[in-house]
C-alpha positions in Angstrom: -11.0 66.7 -12.0 -11.5 67.8 -8.3 -10.0 71.2 -7.7 -7.5 71.5 -4.8 -8.8 73.9 -2.3 -6.4 76.6 -1.1 -5.2 76.2 2.5 -6.5 79.1 4.6 -3.8 81.3 6.1 -4.7 80.2 9.6 -3.8 76.6 8.7 -0.3 77.3 7.4 2.6 75.6 9.1 4.1 77.8 11.8 7.7 79.0 11.4 9.9 76.5 13.4 11.9 79.4 14.9 8.6 80.9 16.3 7.7 77.5 17.8 11.1 77.0 19.5 11.0 80.6 20.8 7.6 79.9 22.4 8.9 76.7 24.0 11.9 78.4 25.4 9.8 81.2 26.8 7.5 78.7 28.4 10.5 77.1 30.2 11.9 80.4 31.2 8.7 81.6 32.9 8.3 78.3 34.7 5.6 76.8 32.5 6.5 73.9 30.2 3.8 72.3 28.0 5.8 69.8 26.0 6.6 66.2 27.1 10.1 66.7 25.8 11.9 69.5 24.1 15.0 71.4 23.2 17.9 72.3 25.5 16.1 75.5 26.6 13.9 73.4 28.9 16.9 73.3 31.2 16.6 77.0 31.8 14.0 76.8 34.5 16.1 74.3 36.4 18.9 77.0 36.6 16.5 79.5 38.2 16.1 79.8 42.0 14.2 82.1 44.3 15.8 83.9 47.2 17.3 81.3 49.7 16.9 83.9 52.4 13.1 83.8 52.1 13.0 81.4 55.2 14.4 84.2 57.4 11.3 86.4 56.8 9.1 86.9 59.8 6.0 85.9 57.7 7.5 82.6 56.7 7.4 79.6 59.1 7.6 75.8 58.9 4.4 74.1 57.9 2.7 71.7 60.4 3.9 68.1 60.2 2.0 65.8 57.8 -0.6 63.6 59.6 0.8 60.7 57.5 4.4 61.4 56.5 5.0 57.9 55.2 3.1 55.4 53.1 0.2 55.9 50.7 -2.8 57.8 52.0 -5.8 59.9 50.8 -7.2 63.0 52.4 -10.4 64.7 51.3 -12.2 67.9 52.4 -14.4 70.6 50.7 -11.6 71.5 48.3 -11.2 68.0 46.9 -8.8 65.1 47.4 -5.1 65.0 48.2 -3.6 61.6 47.6 -0.1 60.3 48.1 0.9 57.2 46.1 4.0 55.5 47.4 5.8 52.8 45.5 8.1 50.0 46.6 11.8 50.9 46.6 13.9 49.1 44.1 16.8 46.9 45.0 19.7 49.2 46.0 17.4 52.1 46.9 16.9 53.4 50.4 13.8 51.6 51.8 13.3 54.6 54.1 13.0 56.9 51.1 10.6 55.2 48.7 9.5 56.9 45.5 6.1 58.6 45.5 3.9 61.1 43.8 1.0 63.2 45.0 -2.2 63.3 43.0 -4.4 66.3 43.8 -7.9 67.0 42.7 -9.3 70.4 43.4 -12.8 71.9 42.7 -13.1 75.3 41.2 -13.0 78.3 43.5 -10.5 76.7 46.0 -6.9 77.4 46.6 -3.8 75.3 47.6 -0.2 75.8 48.5 0.8 79.3 49.7 4.1 77.8 50.7 7.8 77.6 49.6 10.2 74.6 49.2 14.0 74.2 49.1 13.7 72.1 45.9 12.0 72.6 42.5 8.3 71.7 42.5 6.9 70.0 39.4 3.2 69.8 38.7 1.6 68.2 35.7 -2.1 69.0 35.0 -4.0 66.1 33.7 -7.0 68.3 33.1 -8.5 71.5 34.4 -7.4 75.1 34.7 -5.7 77.1 37.4 -4.1 80.5 38.2 -0.6 80.2 39.6 0.8 83.0 41.6 4.6 83.1 42.4 6.5 85.7 44.3 9.6 86.7 42.3 12.0 89.5 43.3 9.4 90.7 45.8 6.6 91.0 43.3 3.6 88.7 42.6 3.4 87.2 39.2 0.4 85.2 37.9 -0.1 82.8 35.0 -3.0 80.7 33.8 -2.2 77.0 33.2 -4.4 74.3 31.8 -4.7 70.5 31.2 -1.5 69.2 29.6 0.8 71.8 31.0 3.8 71.1 33.2 4.6 73.7 35.8 8.1 73.9 37.3 8.3 76.3 40.3 11.9 77.1 41.2 13.2 76.3 44.7 12.8 79.1 47.3 9.8 80.6 45.3 6.6 81.2 47.3 3.6 80.1 45.2 -0.2 79.7 45.3 -2.7 77.8 43.1 -6.2 79.1 42.6 -8.3 76.6 40.7 -10.6 77.9 38.0 -12.0 74.5 37.0 -12.2 71.0 38.4 -8.5 70.1 38.1 -6.4 67.0 38.7 -2.6 67.4 38.8 0.4 65.5 40.0 2.9 67.0 42.5 6.5 66.1 43.1 9.8 67.7 44.1 13.3 67.3 42.5 16.8 68.5 42.9 17.6 71.0 40.2 21.2 69.8 39.7 20.2 66.3 38.5 16.4 66.2 38.7 16.4 63.3 41.2 13.6 63.2 43.8 13.9 65.5 46.7 12.5 65.0 50.2 9.5 67.1 50.9 9.9 70.1 53.1 7.6 73.1 53.3 7.4 76.6 54.9 4.2 78.6 54.9 4.4 82.0 53.2 1.8 84.0 55.2 0.9 86.6 52.6 -0.1 83.7 50.2 -1.1 81.0 52.8 -3.6 83.3 54.5 -5.6 83.3 51.3 -5.9 79.5 51.5 -7.6 79.5 54.8 -6.9 77.3 57.9 -3.2 77.8 58.6 -3.1 74.5 60.5 -3.8 72.4 57.4 -0.8 70.8 55.8 -2.4 70.2 52.4 
């Protein structure tokens, strides 16, 4: 008879408690890699940056978008920034249609360097990036990759540095009920200056 091979230690099933602890930790630090998960996912939506950040002398409103409404696509040396707008459903405000941004960025380039009054949600389709956030006055960095969901709490300055060709979605939600939030942005000069041209919106 065929002899059953012993399962190597590296292939053993992980302890469920360890898996849940890792998922909770991912939510708490603002990185969520599962499409759905336990209640600890809510933790990041109960975290906020400093709402007084907009009073800083090095934080100022970003330039207005060249195309604030409708679908559009903008490309430069960094890649492509595309807004995909959808038709509002019956009963929804036609002046506030649902939309999502789809962003492709080539390695070596940076985006963001700003801060928003709502939680920002990014889902990486593929690629790899270094995310910097300013929390309690200190910069904190994390590496994220394809399949990760990144939730950046409201009032938290942040910066993306792309390490590989990356495509990700971008949207904003209210923390209280996760409904879509109107886009507003302020540039955080210490981070935005690393991006380059301060007159660019994207």
